N, C-alpha and C positions, 0 to 999 in steps of 0.2 A: 504493499499500500504506500502510496506517496503522501507526504506531509501537506499537499494541497487539499486533501480530503479532510483535514481537521480546521475547526473555526478559530476565528482570531481569538477567541475567548480561552482557547485550550492553553493551559498553563504548563510549560515545559520547564523541568527543573534537572540541574546539573548537580552531580555529586559534589559533596564539600570536600572531598579529597582531590578534585580536579583543580588545576591551577589556571592560570591566565596565559600559559605559555603555548598555547596551540597544540598541545598533545592530542593523544588518543583518549577522547571522551565521548560518553554517551549522555544522553538526556531522556528522561522518562515523562510521561503525563499521567499522574495518579488520579486525576479528576475525570478520566475517561470512564464511561460506564461499560461494565463487563470484561474489560481486558486492560492491559498496561502497554501502551505504545512506547517502542524504544527507538530512538534515531541516533545518528551520528551528529554531534553538536557541531561539527565544521561544515556539514552539509545538511542544513536545516530544510531544505527543499527536496531532499533525496528521499529514498525508500525508508520505511518505517516497519519494524518487525513487531507485530501484535503477539503478546504473550498473555496466556491465561491467569487470573489473578491467583489461583492456587499455585501454579508453576513459579510465579514471580514472589510469592511468599516463601515457597521452598528455596528458590535460589538466594533470596535475600538472607533468609535463616542460616543457609550453609556458609555465607560469606562472613558472619558474625563469628 
């Protein structure tokens, strides 16, 4: 899915561990219903990976 499918009201957030150095970063939109969209912060108009909420919860729990 491309980012143009999201409204301008969609709030994308970047990890607090990401710096402003232009490195490899992802953004997520946690306010999207039913799934968690994930995109490359350097390419906000590029493709978006849709992850189920359960899978996202398991992924972030594993990171902790």
